[in-house]
Each structure stands twice: as structure tokens, then as C-alpha cells.
N, CA, C and O of each residue as an XYZ file, in Angstrom:
844
protein
N       6.002    -43.511     -0.172
C       4.487    -42.977     -0.484
C       4.550    -42.009     -1.635
O       5.426    -41.153     -1.764
N       3.529    -42.221     -2.474
C       3.444    -41.340     -3.714
C       2.990    -39.973     -3.305
O       2.241    -39.733     -2.358
N       3.552    -39.060     -4.164
C       3.265    -37.469     -3.809
C       1.800    -37.236     -4.408
O       1.186    -36.192     -4.191
N       1.376    -38.097     -5.042
C      -0.051    -38.108     -5.958
C      -0.873    -38.804     -4.848
O      -0.535    -39.877     -4.348
N      -2.045    -38.068     -4.482
C      -2.992    -38.673     -3.563
C      -4.284    -39.138     -4.304
O      -4.992    -38.286     -4.840
N      -4.640    -40.549     -4.357
C      -5.631    -40.841     -5.132
C      -6.901    -40.379     -4.800
O      -7.337    -40.461     -3.652
N      -7.573    -39.860     -5.805
C      -8.937    -39.257     -5.593
C      -8.706    -37.765     -5.231
O      -9.752    -37.124     -5.118
N      -7.719    -37.177     -5.054
C      -7.462    -35.866     -4.855
C      -7.700    -35.052     -5.983
O      -7.370    -35.556     -7.057
N      -8.235    -33.817     -6.011
C      -8.507    -32.974     -7.170
C      -7.584    -31.811     -7.118
O      -7.705    -30.964     -8.004
N      -6.642    -31.650     -6.162
C      -5.666    -30.594     -6.148
C      -4.523    -31.287     -5.282
O      -4.685    -32.298     -4.598
N      -3.246    -30.511     -5.443
C      -2.133    -30.808     -4.796
C      -1.634    -29.739     -3.989
O      -2.117    -28.619     -4.155
N      -0.806    -29.908     -3.205
C      -0.113    -28.975     -2.189
C       1.431    -28.789     -2.475
O       2.172    -29.768     -2.383
N       1.904    -27.595     -2.806
C       3.520    -27.493     -3.033
C       4.095    -27.140     -2.004
O       5.260    -26.791     -2.195
N       3.657    -27.081     -0.742
C       4.450    -26.935      0.574
C       4.168    -27.997      1.595
O       3.183    -28.733      1.522
N       4.951    -28.045      2.427
C       4.529    -29.197      3.429
C       3.252    -28.933      3.901
O       2.781    -27.800      4.001
N       2.612    -30.098      4.229
C       1.284    -29.880      4.464
C       0.834    -29.078      5.821
O      -0.253    -28.509      5.922
N       1.797    -29.116      6.815
C       1.742    -28.511      8.060
C       1.712    -26.830      7.912
O       1.014    -26.077      8.592
N       2.550    -26.482      6.962
C       2.651    -25.262      6.263
C       1.381    -24.634      5.892
O       0.947    -23.552      6.287
N       0.767    -25.587      4.954
C      -0.414    -25.206      4.258
C      -1.470    -25.095      5.336
O      -2.205    -24.109      5.287
N      -1.637    -25.974      6.296
C      -2.685    -25.941      7.071
C      -2.710    -24.471      8.103
O      -3.659    -23.731      8.367
N      -1.657    -24.424      8.424
C      -1.431    -23.501      9.431
C      -1.607    -21.964      8.581
O      -2.340    -21.105      9.071
N      -1.005    -21.757      7.515
C      -1.043    -20.743      6.794
C      -2.313    -20.365      6.370
O      -2.636    -19.180      6.441
N      -3.139    -21.270      5.905
C      -4.488    -20.994      5.477
C      -5.199    -20.700      6.598
O      -6.024    -19.793      6.484
N      -5.060    -21.380      7.928
C      -5.967    -21.231      8.924
C      -5.928    -19.730      9.679
O      -6.774    -19.298     10.461
N      -4.650    -19.030      9.200
C      -4.338    -17.757      9.793
C      -4.981    -16.643      8.744
O      -5.178    -15.467      9.052
N      -5.232    -17.144      7.631
C      -5.832    -16.114      6.536
C      -7.316    -15.657      7.272
O      -7.929    -16.342      8.091
N      -7.694    -14.406      6.790
C      -9.212    -14.028      7.284
C     -10.139    -14.847      6.817
O      -9.866    -15.431      5.768
N     -11.254    -15.064      7.359
C     -12.389    -15.804      6.951
C     -12.670    -15.401      5.444
O     -12.628    -14.223      5.092
N     -12.950    -16.409      4.598
C     -13.162    -16.174      3.133
C     -12.130    -15.768      2.226
O     -12.376    -15.406      1.075
N     -11.017    -15.820      2.702
C      -9.696    -15.533      2.098
C      -9.374    -16.591      0.923
O      -9.484    -17.779      1.227
N      -9.008    -16.283     -0.316
C      -8.492    -17.516     -0.974
C      -7.245    -17.718     -0.668
O      -6.498    -16.809     -0.309
N      -6.855    -19.083     -0.794
C      -5.933    -19.904     -0.326
C      -4.472    -19.758     -1.105
O      -3.419    -20.230     -0.676
N      -4.634    -18.968     -2.400
C      -3.322    -19.060     -2.981
C      -2.223    -18.466     -2.566
O      -1.097    -18.839     -2.895
N      -2.499    -17.370     -1.715
C      -1.334    -16.766     -0.861
C      -0.752    -17.625      0.095
O       0.384    -17.288      0.431
N      -1.249    -18.737      0.678
C      -0.721    -19.534      1.532
C       0.254    -20.612      0.772
O       0.887    -21.392      1.484
N       0.360    -20.663     -0.294
C       1.365    -21.397     -0.999
C       0.797    -22.474     -1.737
O       1.510    -23.352     -2.223
N      -0.715    -22.458     -1.875
C      -1.361    -23.816     -2.265
C      -2.287    -23.339     -3.603
O      -2.829    -22.243     -3.742
N      -2.306    -24.298     -4.397
C      -3.336    -23.915     -5.476
C      -4.019    -25.426     -5.776
O      -3.451    -26.518     -5.747
N      -5.435    -25.122     -6.075
C      -6.061    -26.371     -6.436
C      -5.861    -27.380     -7.473
O      -6.469    -28.450     -7.495
N      -4.934    -26.985     -8.390
C      -4.443    -27.656     -9.317
C      -3.074    -28.242     -9.328
O      -2.532    -28.814    -10.273
N      -2.592    -28.013     -8.130
C      -1.182    -28.513     -8.130
C      -1.046    -29.521     -7.027
O      -2.103    -29.501     -6.396
N       0.343    -30.973     -6.177
C       0.105    -32.287     -5.563
C       0.539    -32.426     -4.044
O       1.285    -31.578     -3.555
N       0.195    -33.212     -3.497
C       0.353    -33.148     -1.961
C       1.432    -33.919     -1.418
O       1.382    -35.139     -1.262
N       2.508    -33.111     -1.103
C       3.665    -33.632     -0.559
C       3.629    -33.651      0.834
O       3.334    -32.683      1.536
N       3.918    -34.717      1.210
C       3.985    -34.963      3.074
C       2.554    -35.260      3.429
O       2.303    -35.286      4.634
N       1.643    -35.472      2.642
C       0.395    -35.778      3.451
C      -0.058    -37.293      3.040
O      -0.179    -37.750      1.904
N      -0.260    -37.898      4.220
C      -0.683    -39.384      4.363
C      -1.864    -39.796      3.646
O      -2.860    -39.088      3.786
N      -1.946    -40.939      2.809
C      -3.106    -41.224      2.299
C      -4.034    -41.731      3.296
O      -3.691    -42.610      4.086
N      -5.292    -41.172      3.292
C      -6.300    -41.499      4.116
C      -7.568    -41.201      3.749
O      -7.763    -40.063      3.320
N      -8.714    -42.153      3.833
C      -9.809    -41.835      3.093
C     -10.606    -40.825      4.002
O     -11.543    -40.279      3.420
N     -10.425    -40.494      5.232
C     -10.982    -39.328      6.012
C     -10.584    -38.221      5.281
O     -11.414    -37.492      4.738
N      -9.135    -37.985      5.205
C      -8.620    -36.744      4.812
C      -8.927    -36.522      3.305
O      -8.861    -35.375      2.863
N      -9.232    -37.476      2.557
C      -9.603    -37.327      1.116
C     -10.987    -36.713      1.131
O     -11.197    -35.822      0.308
N     -12.015    -37.087      2.001
C     -13.170    -36.632      1.851
C     -13.351    -35.045      2.521
O     -14.208    -34.232      2.176
N     -12.372    -34.861      3.498
C     -12.135    -33.494      4.062
C     -11.586    -32.608      2.736
O     -12.130    -31.543      2.444
N     -10.758    -33.006      2.170
C     -10.102    -32.270      1.207
C     -11.053    -31.968     -0.021
O     -10.932    -30.966     -0.727
N     -11.956    -32.889     -0.185
C     -13.023    -32.685     -1.290
C     -13.985    -31.658     -0.772
O     -14.394    -30.787     -1.540
N     -14.368    -31.698      0.460
C     -15.297    -30.719      1.209
C     -14.488    -29.366      1.126
O     -15.065    -28.407      0.614
N     -13.349    -29.230      1.533
C     -12.738    -27.859      1.545
C     -12.545    -27.395      0.221
O     -12.542    -26.171      0.093
N     -12.371    -28.137     -0.870
C     -12.242    -27.454     -2.279
C     -13.708    -27.004     -2.406
O     -13.836    -25.879     -2.890
N     -14.655    -27.543     -2.127
C     -16.020    -26.836     -2.417
C     -16.450    -25.696     -1.447
O     -17.338    -24.885     -1.709
N     -15.842    -25.720     -0.486
C     -16.016    -24.670      0.481
C     -15.285    -23.291      0.021
O     -15.807    -22.201      0.256
N     -13.976    -23.425     -0.684
C     -13.399    -22.110     -1.136
C     -13.502    -21.784     -2.577
O     -12.747    -20.955     -3.084
N     -14.529    -22.488     -3.339
C     -14.745    -22.022     -4.661
C     -15.172    -20.736     -4.829
O     -15.992    -20.336     -4.002
N     -14.806    -19.953     -5.730
C     -15.151    -18.437     -5.814
C     -16.721    -18.248     -5.836
O     -17.241    -17.252     -5.331
N     -17.341    -19.101     -6.353
C     -18.909    -18.650     -6.606
C     -19.433    -18.847     -5.289
O     -20.582    -18.424     -5.156
N     -18.870    -19.414     -4.194
C     -19.448    -19.596     -2.906
C     -18.552    -19.757     -1.725
O     -18.580    -20.774     -1.032
N     -17.701    -18.680     -1.485
C     -16.837    -18.832     -0.545
C     -17.400    -18.988      0.959
O     -18.266    -18.186      1.308
N     -17.010    -19.863      1.771
C     -17.506    -20.109      2.977
C     -16.339    -20.225      3.820
O     -15.779    -21.310      3.975
N     -15.924    -19.109      4.398
C     -14.528    -19.039      5.168
C     -14.666    -19.663      6.391
O     -13.683    -20.290      6.785
N     -15.821    -19.639      7.204
C     -15.948    -20.310      8.535
C     -15.941    -21.845      8.215
O     -15.235    -22.551      8.936
N     -16.611    -22.392      7.270
C     -16.694    -23.686      6.940
C     -15.345    -24.427      6.431
O     -15.006    -25.595      6.625
N     -14.674    -23.390      5.717
C     -13.387    -23.737      5.145
C     -12.455    -23.881      6.397
O     -11.727    -24.872      6.445
N     -12.427    -22.991      7.381
C     -11.646    -23.046      8.510
C     -11.927    -24.255      9.378
O     -10.959    -24.852      9.850
N     -13.036    -24.636      9.610
C     -13.183    -25.884     10.238
C     -12.864    -26.995      9.651
O     -12.428    -27.960     10.279
N     -13.033    -26.986      8.458
C     -12.531    -28.149      7.731
C     -11.024    -28.382      7.707
O     -10.636    -29.548      7.777
N     -10.081    -27.331      7.610
C      -8.701    -27.418      7.826
C      -8.250    -27.791      9.368
O      -7.194    -28.361      9.645
N      -9.087    -27.432     10.168
C      -8.566    -27.647     11.569
C      -9.008    -29.192     11.606
O      -8.311    -29.918     12.314
N     -10.026    -29.744     10.964
C     -10.284    -31.265     11.187
C      -9.369    -31.848     10.341
O      -8.900    -32.884     10.813
N      -8.879    -31.491      9.065
C      -7.757    -32.317      8.501
C      -6.464    -32.216      9.369
O      -5.720    -33.192      9.466
N      -6.205    -31.083      9.975
C      -4.847    -31.063     10.874
C      -4.921    -31.954     11.851
O      -3.959    -32.688     12.075
N      -6.256    -32.042     12.697
C      -6.318    -33.085     13.727
C      -6.378    -34.473     13.312
O      -5.992    -35.328     14.109
N      -6.830    -34.825     12.122
C      -6.651    -36.073     11.597
C      -5.126    -36.451     11.256
O      -4.511    -37.434     11.668
N      -4.727    -35.566     10.516
C      -3.131    -35.698     10.202
C      -2.422    -36.063     11.410
O      -1.811    -37.130     11.473
N      -2.474    -35.085     12.560
C      -1.699    -35.369     13.657
C      -1.940    -36.607     14.259
O      -0.961    -37.211     14.697
N      -3.165    -37.153     14.379
C      -3.537    -38.431     14.735
C      -2.984    -39.576     14.031
O      -2.864    -40.644     14.631
N      -2.666    -39.467     12.918
C      -2.237    -40.572     11.982
C      -0.769    -40.667     12.211
O      -0.159    -41.700     11.935
N      -0.174    -39.592     12.720
C       1.394    -39.669     12.699
C       1.937    -40.532     13.980
O       1.220    -40.632     14.976
N       3.001    -41.044     13.934
C       3.740    -41.799     14.781
C       4.343    -40.968     15.744
O       4.861    -39.928     15.337
N       4.373    -41.224     16.908
C       5.392    -40.372     17.972
C       6.709    -40.092     17.549
O       7.230    -39.010     17.817
N       7.321    -41.014     16.881
C       8.574    -40.757     16.326
C       8.624    -39.422     15.284
O       9.416    -38.484     15.379
N       7.788    -39.555     14.481
C       7.598    -38.615     13.497
C       7.215    -37.222     14.119
O       7.586    -36.235     13.483
N       6.571    -37.040     15.196
C       6.318    -35.918     15.779
C       7.719    -35.319     16.478
O       8.083    -34.149     16.357
N       8.332    -36.209     17.129
C       9.805    -35.748     17.915
C      10.546    -35.409     16.744
O      11.195    -34.364     16.795
N      10.582    -36.231     15.480
C      11.682    -35.769     14.556
C      11.435    -34.233     14.079
O      12.320    -33.397     13.898
N       9.977    -34.041     13.909
C       9.682    -32.841     13.301
C      10.134    -31.550     14.397
O      10.484    -30.418     14.062
N      10.022    -32.041     15.658
C      10.278    -30.789     16.763
C      11.608    -30.695     16.801
O      12.061    -29.617     17.186
N      12.635    -31.862     16.390
C      13.975    -31.636     16.364
C      14.773    -30.794     15.393
O      15.891    -30.294     15.511
N      13.647    -30.766     14.117
C      14.083    -30.189     13.061
C      13.369    -29.039     12.477
O      13.721    -28.487     11.434
N      12.191    -28.646     13.303
C      11.347    -27.540     13.084
C      11.586    -26.158     12.976
O      10.685    -25.352     12.744
N      12.842    -25.836     13.145
C      13.304    -24.317     13.262
C      13.139    -23.898     11.823
O      12.989    -24.649     10.859
N      13.193    -22.504     11.828
C      12.914    -21.677     10.576
C      14.249    -22.134      9.547
O      15.423    -22.118      9.919
N      13.849    -22.478      8.382
C      14.828    -22.646      7.454
C      16.093    -21.375      7.210
O      15.813    -20.182      7.328
N      17.114    -21.733      6.953
C      18.153    -20.665      7.091
C      17.849    -19.596      5.873
O      18.068    -18.391      6.000
N      17.395    -20.108      4.853
C      16.988    -19.065      3.731
C      16.114    -18.049      4.225
O      16.344    -16.857      4.018
N      14.913    -18.543      5.004
C      14.010    -17.632      5.567
C      14.506    -16.857      6.553
O      14.092    -15.699      6.600
N      15.400    -17.267      7.460
C      15.913    -16.571      8.500
C      16.642    -15.389      8.000
O      16.485    -14.262      8.468
N      17.450    -15.686      7.024
C      18.271    -14.736      6.259
C      17.391    -13.454      5.798
O      17.736    -12.281      5.945
N      16.365    -13.843      5.298
C      15.383    -12.833      4.676
C      14.772    -11.988      5.926
O      14.656    -10.763      5.900
N      14.430    -12.741      6.929
C      13.986    -11.916      8.048
C      14.983    -10.952      8.765
O      14.647     -9.834      9.154
N      16.193    -11.454      8.905
C      17.376    -10.597      9.373
C      17.523     -9.464      8.495
O      17.609     -8.308      8.910
N      17.556     -9.824      7.186
C      17.795     -8.543      6.200
C      16.646     -7.605      6.228
O      16.767     -6.393      6.051
N      15.442     -8.264      6.474
C      14.256     -7.106      6.658
C      14.318     -6.273      7.804
O      13.900     -5.115      7.801
N      14.886     -6.894      8.891
C      14.876     -6.108     10.127
C      15.931     -5.135     10.094
O      15.751     -4.046     10.641
N      17.088     -5.422      9.475
C      18.313     -4.545      9.405
C      17.786     -3.348      8.270
O      18.049     -2.165      8.486
N      17.145     -3.701      7.245
C      16.784     -2.853      6.433
C      15.707     -1.561      6.872
O      15.689     -0.420      6.410
N      14.841     -2.156      7.910
C      13.722     -1.142      8.433
C      13.876     -1.102     10.077
O      12.962     -1.202     10.896
N      15.223     -0.936     10.323
C      15.248     -1.015     11.903
C      14.983      0.527     12.317
O      15.201      0.801     13.497
N      14.593      1.424     11.576
C      14.202      2.831     12.124
C      12.634      2.935     12.101
O      12.026      3.886     12.591
N      12.077      1.925     11.519
C      10.699      1.862     11.276
C       9.840      1.037     12.292
O      10.482      0.376     13.109
N       8.710      0.997     12.340
C       7.853      0.058     13.212
C       7.674     -1.290     12.218
O       7.272     -1.406     11.060
N       8.135     -2.203     13.163
C       8.150     -3.598     12.430
C       7.042     -4.492     13.251
O       6.928     -4.541     14.475
N       6.388     -5.069     12.438
C       5.222     -5.923     13.205
C       5.778     -7.278     12.835
O       6.718     -7.492     12.069
N       4.942     -8.290     13.596
C       4.931     -9.728     13.501
C       4.569     -9.915     12.093
O       5.278    -10.707     11.472
N       3.589     -9.333     11.451
C       3.117     -9.678     10.128
C       4.312     -9.228      9.038
O       4.575     -9.879      8.027
N       4.849     -8.238      9.358
C       5.938     -7.746      8.326
C       6.840     -8.971      8.471
O       7.152     -9.495      7.402
N       7.290     -9.494      9.514
C       8.378    -10.351      9.701
C       7.775    -11.810      8.897
O       8.409    -12.471      8.075
N       6.583    -12.047      9.319
C       6.049    -13.273      8.618
C       5.932    -13.146      7.101
O       6.193    -14.196      6.513
N       5.617    -12.156      6.361
C       5.719    -11.757      5.118
C       7.040    -11.940      4.549
O       7.243    -12.524      3.485
N       7.990    -11.391      5.333
C       9.548    -11.691      4.678
C       9.565    -12.994      4.691
O       9.840    -13.449      3.581
N       9.336    -13.977      5.697
C       9.703    -15.214      5.721
C       8.717    -16.210      4.757
O       9.005    -17.378      4.497
N       7.516    -15.522      4.289
C       6.798    -16.326      3.587
C       5.956    -17.227      4.258
O       5.595    -18.257      3.689
N       5.593    -16.951      5.430
C       4.788    -17.849      6.463
C       3.630    -16.964      7.136
O       3.648    -15.734      7.101
N       2.728    -17.637      7.685
C       1.728    -17.311      8.496
C       2.340    -16.537      9.698
O       3.557    -16.637      9.853
N       1.696    -15.856     10.476
C       2.342    -15.305     11.696
C       2.347    -16.284     12.712
O       3.370    -16.318     13.397
N       1.553    -16.996     12.946
C       1.729    -17.933     14.095
C       2.660    -18.938     13.905
O       3.447    -19.298     14.780
N       2.594    -19.429     12.724
C       3.742    -20.599     12.187
C       4.991    -20.017     12.338
O       5.866    -20.591     12.987
N       5.214    -18.683     11.685
C       6.567    -17.972     11.780
C       7.193    -17.807     13.194
O       8.285    -18.247     13.554
N       6.284    -17.076     13.943
C       6.693    -16.917     15.405
C       7.264    -18.285     16.114
O       8.323    -18.238     16.740
N       6.664    -19.266     16.014
C       6.907    -20.438     16.516
C       8.337    -20.984     15.974
O       9.198    -21.384     16.758
N       8.490    -20.971     14.793
C       9.847    -21.361     13.894
C      10.925    -20.493     14.078
O      12.083    -20.896     13.964
N      10.628    -19.267     14.367
C      11.701    -18.178     14.482
C      12.253    -18.533     15.899
O      13.464    -18.736     15.977
N      11.458    -18.632     17.073
C      11.953    -18.898     18.274
C      12.738    -20.149     18.364
O      13.650    -20.302     19.177
N      12.375    -21.004     17.542
C      13.187    -22.432     17.748
C      14.468    -22.190     17.029
O      15.382    -22.899     17.449
N      14.774    -21.402     16.085
C      15.688    -21.067     15.262
C      16.937    -20.085     16.088
O      18.149    -20.237     15.936
N      16.307    -19.120     16.931
C      17.117    -18.184     17.423
C      17.020    -18.099     18.968
O      17.812    -17.429     19.630
N      16.000    -18.819     19.507
C      15.958    -18.925     21.159
C      15.310    -17.476     21.527
O      15.257    -17.162     22.716
N      14.851    -16.650     20.598
C      14.162    -15.364     20.974
C      12.795    -15.286     20.293
O      12.554    -15.863     19.233
N      11.930    -14.550     20.953
C      10.730    -14.267     20.410
C      10.921    -13.038     19.378
O      11.724    -12.174     19.730
N      10.261    -12.873     18.136
C      10.542    -11.917     17.343
C      10.671    -10.688     17.738
O      11.589    -10.058     17.211
N       9.848    -10.008     18.722
C       9.991     -8.796     19.078
C      11.217     -8.638     20.131
O      11.808     -7.560     20.206
N      11.558     -9.675     20.889
C      12.944     -9.452     21.568
C      13.947     -9.538     20.582
O      14.786     -8.678     20.851
N      14.263    -10.165     19.569
C      15.165    -10.149     18.575
C      15.209     -8.722     17.945
O      16.327     -8.232     17.787
N      14.075     -7.975     17.554
C      14.096     -6.515     16.948
C      14.603     -5.728     18.063
O      15.414     -4.855     17.756
N      14.292     -5.852     19.316
C      14.807     -4.933     20.556
C      16.352     -5.059     20.281
O      17.045     -4.070     20.041
N      16.823     -6.285     20.332
C      18.178     -6.437     20.438
C      19.073     -5.898     19.124
O      20.197     -5.401     19.205
N      18.398     -6.089     18.045
C      18.949     -5.278     16.849
C      19.107     -3.862     16.747
O      20.019     -3.266     16.175
N      17.897     -3.268     17.502
C      17.932     -1.909     17.582
C      19.049     -1.398     18.656
O      19.755     -0.401     18.510
N      19.056     -2.203     19.653
C      20.242     -1.656     20.652
C      21.626     -1.831     19.995
O      22.482     -0.965     20.172
N      21.874     -2.915     19.249
C      22.955     -3.146     18.694
C      23.388     -1.871     17.735
O      24.468     -1.284     17.799
N      22.345     -1.588     16.866
C      22.504     -0.436     16.027
C      22.856      0.982     16.891
O      23.662      1.876     16.633
N      22.040      0.837     17.873
C      22.327      2.176     18.752
C      23.791      2.357     19.223
O      24.440      3.399     19.125
N      24.271      1.018     19.824
C      25.562      1.096     20.187
C      26.598      1.455     19.217
O      27.609      2.024     19.627
N      26.458      1.188     17.998
C      27.274      1.601     17.010
C      27.239      3.068     16.672
O      28.254      3.692     16.364
N      26.126      3.556     16.736
C      25.750      4.939     16.477
C      26.461      5.688     17.510
O      27.125      6.681     17.215
N      26.337      5.197     18.882
C      26.926      5.836     20.045
C      28.384      6.318     20.106
O      28.847      7.376     20.532
N      28.962      5.267     19.573
C      30.425      5.443     19.323
C      30.859      6.131     18.122
O      31.788      6.932     18.225
N      30.281      5.914     16.935
C      30.709      6.597     15.565
C      30.116      7.847     15.372
O      30.590      8.577     14.501
N      29.155      8.222     16.039
C      28.503      9.666     15.684
C      28.409     10.511     16.972
O      28.570     10.031     18.094
N      28.162     11.679     16.746
C      27.896     12.572     17.870
C      26.372     13.084     17.824
O      25.965     14.166     18.247
N      25.664     12.123     17.249
C      24.101     12.311     17.255
C      23.613     12.392     18.827
O      24.052     11.618     19.678
N      22.741     13.328     19.080
C      21.898     13.256     20.327
C      21.312     11.689     20.583
O      21.180     10.775     19.768
N      21.050     11.727     21.837
C      20.378     10.344     22.329
C      18.941     10.257     21.714
O      18.352      9.215     21.427
N      18.512     11.449     21.571
C      16.895     11.441     21.103
C      16.956     11.000     19.597
O      16.195     10.186     19.073
N      18.010     11.685     18.971
C      18.092     11.421     17.428
C      18.359      9.762     17.180
O      17.728      9.061     16.389
N      19.328      9.379     17.959
C      19.633      7.927     17.995
C      18.419      7.040     18.049
O      18.085      6.228     17.186
N      17.726      7.338     19.324
C      16.449      6.646     19.797
C      15.484      6.581     18.406
O      15.108      5.482     17.997
N      15.150      7.689     17.785
C      14.618      7.551     16.656
C      15.063      6.892     15.335
O      14.309      6.261     14.593
N      16.117      7.067     15.168
C      16.966      6.485     13.906
C      16.963      4.680     14.205
O      17.234      3.918     13.277
N      16.673      4.230     15.403
C      16.956      3.034     15.453
C      15.467      2.389     15.863
O      15.402      1.226     16.262
N      14.404      3.138     15.750
C      13.142      2.818     15.791
C      12.415      2.870     17.232
O      11.509      2.112     17.576
N      12.894      3.750     17.895
C      12.284      3.973     19.242
C      11.396      5.299     19.282
O      11.916      6.350     18.907
N      10.024      5.285     19.741
C       9.240      6.460     19.652
C       9.702      7.374     20.609
O       9.490      8.549     20.307
N      10.358      7.145     21.837
C      10.636      8.203     22.661
C      11.861      7.752     23.361
O      12.126      6.555     23.469
N      12.787      8.912     23.950
C      13.999      8.733     24.384
C      13.881      7.982     25.661
O      14.810      7.241     25.982
N      12.935      8.085     26.349
C      12.574      7.370     27.517
C      12.645      5.845     27.244
O      13.361      5.114     27.928
N      11.938      5.426     26.300
C      11.532      3.925     26.108
C      13.079      3.378     25.436
O      13.343      2.195     25.652
N      13.894      4.033     24.797
C      14.928      3.782     24.168
C      16.037      3.566     25.550
O      16.807      2.620     25.710
N      15.873      4.555     26.306
C      16.852      4.401     27.604
C      16.383      3.189     28.468
O      17.237      2.569     29.102
N      15.182      2.849     28.523
C      14.881      1.609     29.510
C      15.201      0.609     28.796
O      15.860     -0.216     29.430
N      14.984      0.316     27.620
C      15.517     -0.755     26.767
C      16.955     -1.081     26.745
O      17.549     -2.145     26.917
N      17.341      0.068     26.500
C      19.146      0.006     26.374
C      19.612     -0.430     27.969
O      20.510     -1.243     28.188
N      19.005      0.112     28.796
C      19.692     -0.390     30.100
C      19.212     -1.683     30.496
O      19.832     -2.279     31.378
N      18.211     -2.195     29.980
C      17.852     -3.521     30.204
C      18.877     -4.484     29.712
O      19.275     -5.421     30.403
N      19.354     -4.201     28.340
C      20.195     -5.093     27.670
C      21.799     -4.755     28.194
O      22.562     -5.663     28.525
N      22.130     -3.519     28.212
C      23.552     -3.245     28.455
C      23.908     -2.942     29.942
O      25.075     -2.913     30.335
N      22.808     -2.713     30.761
C      23.102     -2.799     32.342
C      23.384     -1.243     32.650
O      23.558     -0.891     33.817
N      23.425     -0.349     31.628
C      23.828      1.000     32.058
C      22.920      1.977     30.902
O      22.466      1.482     29.870
N      22.749      3.446     31.276
C      22.039      4.326     30.321
C      23.035      4.496     28.988
O      24.260      4.380     29.033
N      22.397      4.738     28.016
C      23.024      4.923     26.704
C      24.200      5.994     26.715
O      25.221      5.889     26.036
N      23.882      7.145     27.670
C      24.894      8.059     27.900
C      26.053      7.876     28.793
O      27.026      8.630     28.776
N      25.935      6.903     29.539
C      27.133      6.315     30.173
C      27.861      5.294     29.426
O      29.080      5.152     29.522
N      27.102      4.581     28.677
C      27.720      3.611     27.955
C      28.532      4.162     27.005
O      29.657      3.685     26.851
N      28.025      5.421     26.096
C      28.715      6.056     25.232
C      29.889      6.697     25.929
O      30.973      6.665     25.346
N      29.805      7.231     27.018
C      31.091      7.811     27.655
C      32.172      6.783     27.872
O      33.318      6.929     27.447
N      31.706      5.620     28.630
C      32.580      4.607     28.927
C      33.320      4.027     27.673
O      34.539      3.878     27.757
N      32.714      3.714     26.597
C      33.351      3.180     25.515
C      34.078      4.123     24.656
O      34.990      3.692     23.950
N      33.767      5.361     24.645
C      34.764      6.189     23.955
C      35.933      6.639     24.936
O      36.917      7.231     24.494
N      35.819      6.401     25.990
C      37.055      6.505     26.810
C      38.108      5.400     26.516
O      39.323      5.593     26.543
N      37.446      4.121     26.209
C      38.192      2.864     26.164
C      38.820      2.864     24.765
O      39.869      2.265     24.527
N      38.080      3.617     23.780
C      38.530      3.568     22.589
C      39.900      4.535     22.302
O      40.414      4.561     21.184
């Protein structure tokens, strides 16, 4: 299938599903360039279909700077996605499900972001930006890659960092809690006990004795 779609006035440089979900997650009226697509660039992964062609033409009109219509544009995008999914065979859907996890390079960027900002508040939007994806698309792909929700992964990394500090420093529990991103010692203790089975103080005492 040719990457050029006859009659199209623009091309899409990212997989089509990425484009639709990314733009759909943008605020109404938002330009689509940040989603990884420009109106002058080709459509990889999009099947040729006259209905999709007409919808693409309507979408281009809806997002032109002189008359941005976010609601109309969003409706067209969802219609395109519905049509595209309808055109696909069950085998194609299954293949994407089997290979739909977050790409390794994106995952590395997210892990690095978490480690660099472990002491700060980290939102789903922050992680999605690090991965270069929309929030809803990122969350699904991240879970497929790690078997964890993004929030659960962050908590695990905070507790791992806390364990390292409990062994290697004499910092107080409240200082450690703040340093790994918890707002209160009580919350830190609750989460730590959920993952480690015992409180931070007892964990520190037990592991220092073993060392």
C-alpha cells in the first residue's frame, strides 16, 4: 500500500492511531502540530478509503487557523477512527494488541524522567510528555509494557529510593519521605508498609542489622 493517499492534502508522520488519539486528547480548538502531524506532510498506516478521504478533507477545513472548530474537529477525528477500526481485519487488531506496548526508547525516557523528578509531584501529563504521547494513549501503552499503572510505578520507584536512603543515610523518616516525593510521613509509612510489609523504621533497623 502506498504511503501517499490519493486525494489527500496532507500526510501523517506518526502511526495513524497515535495521531487520532493524540489529537483527540488535545483541548478543543488546539492546533494539531503538537500531536506529531502537519497538514503538509504523508499518511503511513492509513488504508485508502473514500470515506476516510472525505473526512480528512473536512478535518483540514475544521482546523484551519482562520476558523478553528475544535468540537467539529474532534467529532471528525472520532469518525475517522471508527471507520479505520471497522476496515481492519481481526488479525490486524490482534497483532496490534500483541505488539502494542510502549516502545523501548519511550519507556527509557519515562523511567529517566521519574528518577530525575522522584522528589517532586509527577502527573500523568508529565509522563505522557516525556514519552511524546497523549495521556490516554500513554497510560494504556505503559501498562502493557510494565504491567503497572503509571501511578503504581511511581510509588514503587519512590519506595525503592527510600529503601536506599534508609540504609545509606541517617536522615529522619520525615526527611526521606519528602525527598522521595511524599507530602507527609504518614502517607510514606502507609505506602512503604504496603510494598515492604513493615514500617520504614522497622525495615531500616532490620536491614542495618543484616548488613
